[in-house]
N, C-alpha and C positions, 0 to 999 in steps of 0.2 A: 851638570847642564841638562836642560830639558831636551828630551828626545824630539825628533822632528815630526811627530804624529799630528798634533794640533798646531796649526799655524796660529801665530798670535794675531788675533783680530779683536780689537776692543772698541766697543761703541760707548760713547759718554753722553751724559745729559746733566741737567741741573747746574749747580755751581761748579766753578773750576777749583782745583785743589788749592790754589792760592787764595781763594775767597772764603774758604770754609774749613772747619776743623773736623767735619763729619763726612764719612764716606760710606756709601752703601754699594756693595758688590752684589750684582743680581745675576743669577745663573738660570738660563732657560732650560726647558725640558726637551725631550727627544722630539726631533722633527720640527722644532721651533727655531727662532733665532734671537739675537740680542735685542733687536728692536721690539719684538713681541713682549719680552719680559720687562723692558724699560717702560712699556705702555702701562704696566701696573702702577707705576710710580704716581700717576695722576690721582690714584685713590688712597695714597699713603701720605702720612704727615712728614714728607721728606723734602719740602720746598727749599730747605736750607742745606741740603746735602749735595755733595758731589756724587753722581751716579755713574757706576762703571759696570758694563756688561760684556764679559768675554763671549765670543761666539765659537761654538764647536765646529771643527772642520766636518763638512757633510752633515751638519745639524744634529750630530749625535755624539755624546761624550764618551760612550763606550758601547760596544755592539749588542751585548746580551742583557738579560735581566740583571738588576742589581743584586739578585740572589743567586746568580750563577757562580761557579767557582771563580775566584779572582783571576786566576791565570787565563781563563777564557776571555776575560775582558782586557787583557794586556795585549800590546803595550799602551792601549788607548787610555786606560784608567790612570796609570802612573803619569802619562803625559798631561791629562786633564788636571790632576792634582798639582803637578809641577807648574802648570800655567797659572793656577790660582796663587801659588806661592810667589810666582814672579809678580803678579798684580799687587799682592800685599806688600812685597818688598819695595815695589815702586812707590806705593802710597806712603810707607813709613819713611822712605828716603826723603820725601817732601816734608817730613817733620810731623806727620799725623800719627798720634799714638794708637796702639792697638785698641785701647779703651774706647776710641772713637771710630772704629771700623765695624761695620755691620754687614751681615750676610743675609741674602734672601734667595730661595730657590723654589722651583715648582717641579714635582715629579722627579725625573732623572736629575734635574738640577738641585732639588732638595736633598736627594741622596748624596750627591757630590758635595754639597755645602756641609752637611752633617759629618761626612767622612773627613773632609778637610779640617774642620774646626776641631774634631776629636783627635786628629793626629798632631795638631799643633796647639793644644788647649792652653789658653791664657785668658786673662780678663779682656773681654771685648765689649763693644757697644750692645750687641744682641744678635740673635740669629732667628730667622723665620724660615721654617721648612713647611711649605704647603705640600703635603703628602710625600713623605720620604722616611727612610731609615738608613742605618749604617749598612755598609756594603759587604757582600760575601755570602757564600752558601751557608756558612756559619760565621758568627761575629768573632773576629780574632782580636781579643782585647790587648794582645801584645803590640798591636799596631798603634795603640793610643797612649798618649802620655801628656803630662802637664796638669794644670789646675785652672778651671774656669773662674775661680774666685767670685762666684755668684752671678756670672753672666746670664741674663735672661734668654731662654730659648723657647720660642713658640712653635709647636708642631700641631698642625691641623690635618685630620685624615678622615676619609669616609669609611664606613664599614657596611658591607664588604667593599673592598677596592680591588679591581681586576689586576692591578699591577703590584700593589704594596699591601701585604697581609698585616692586619692589625697586630698580630702577635709580634712581628718583627719591629713595628713601630714602638710597641710597649717595651720590648727588650732594649731597643736603642735608647729610649728615654731613661730607662734604669741605669744604663752605663754612663750616660751624660750626667745624671744626678750624682753618681758615685764620684765623678770627676769634678763635683762641686758646681755644676750648672744649676740654675733655677729653672726647671723645665715646666712649661705649661702645655699639657697635652689636651687637645679638644677632639673628641671623636663625634662625627656626624653620622648618625644611623641612616643608611639608605642613600647617602649622597653619592653622586657620580664622580668620576675622575676629573675634577675641576677645582677652581678657586672660588669659594663662595663669598658673598658679601659679608657674612658673619665672620669668616676668617680674616678678612681685611679689617673689620672693626676690631677684632681681638688683637691683631698685629699692631694696630695703631695704639690701642690701650696699653699693651704690655711692652712693646719694643720701641715704637716711635713716638713716645709721649713727650 
């Protein structure tokens, strides 16, 4: 059972689960909310998707940097991962296959999205991580299992980034590739901590085509 840290608050947009076979789960960054991340959908080729955005209690998925020791971010981190699992289970109960489930996150939400899909790796529709990497002071590969079966994953990141070191992004990409994901990593020199128009374009070309 999910611990009671993150209360389940889910915003939805786009098609209903009954009307479509494709679902995009969107995960906001620290200090933001579900409506903020849903706003990105306007720029993505997702008009035929059901959009689902869980909202973090107090607008933060876990309290410290994603590169803090995992126990420092508990119990919030496990609660956030459990919440995502709950959302995915709800979607699959409606008859939507994991091959038609997509993930997108920005910053803290991108880290959470990558961490979640690596822990439950299987063939999915695709994953978009706007500035993120796998979570922990060191990457613990024992946490990850499964096979992505060629799932496309787009990771865009600035260099340098105040919150997400490029080295961690590259290490994360390598682990996802080992698990049979098709990773597209795009590094933007000198870009600030944001989502750029070019990243949106790449996400549309690679993931939401």
